[in-house]
N, C-alpha and C positions, 0 to 999 in steps of 0.2 A: 504494500500500500504506500502511495506517495505521501510525503509529509507536506502539509499546507505551509507555504512560505510567504506568499504575497497575495494582496487583493487583486481581483481581476482588473485589467486595463480599462480605463475609462476612455473609450474611443473618441467621444465628443471633446473631452479635455485635450486629448492628443491632437485632434484637428485644430482646435483653437491655438494651442501652443505652436503648432506647425506654421500657422499664419503669421506669427510674430517674427520680428527680426532677431538675429542672434542677441543683440543688446536687450531686446524686449524679453527674451527668455531668461537672460541673466537677471534682469530686474525682477521677474516673477520669482526666481529662485532666491534672490536676496530678500525679497519681501516675505517669503515663506520662512526663511531662516530667522528673520527679525521677529516674526510672530512666535515661532517656537521658543526662541530665547526669552522673549517677553513673558510667555506663559510659564516657563521654568522660573524666571526671576520672581514673578508674582506669587507662585506657589511657595518658593523659598522665603519670600518676605512674610507670608502668612505663617509659615512654620517657625521662623526666627525673627519675630518683630523687633527685637532689640539690636540686631546687627546694624553696623554702620553701612553706608552705601559701598564703601570699599570692601568690607567683609562680605557683603551680599554679592558683589561682583566676583570676588574670589571663589565663593561657594558656587556661583553659577558656572564659572570656568571649570571648577572641579567636576561638576555634574556633566558638563559637555565632554570633558576629557574621558570620563568614565563611560559615557555613551559611545564614544568613538572606539574604545577598547572592547566593547561588548559585541559579540558576533550576533548577527540577525538570526532569528529562528523562532520556532513556535514556543 
């Protein structure tokens, strides 16, 4: 039995991205990253309300580094 690894491809999303210039696709990627980092930072702010902005940024970077080391999978 195959292990589930990824959601199905959204063909409409692929069509829309394909119509963008390379710079437009990079902008979409950067916007998505900014959203993800903001969500992580917001969650950490709620978990650790007493952290300074610098400490919160360091904790966010630690979490991003940990995510990069984690292999994708079910």
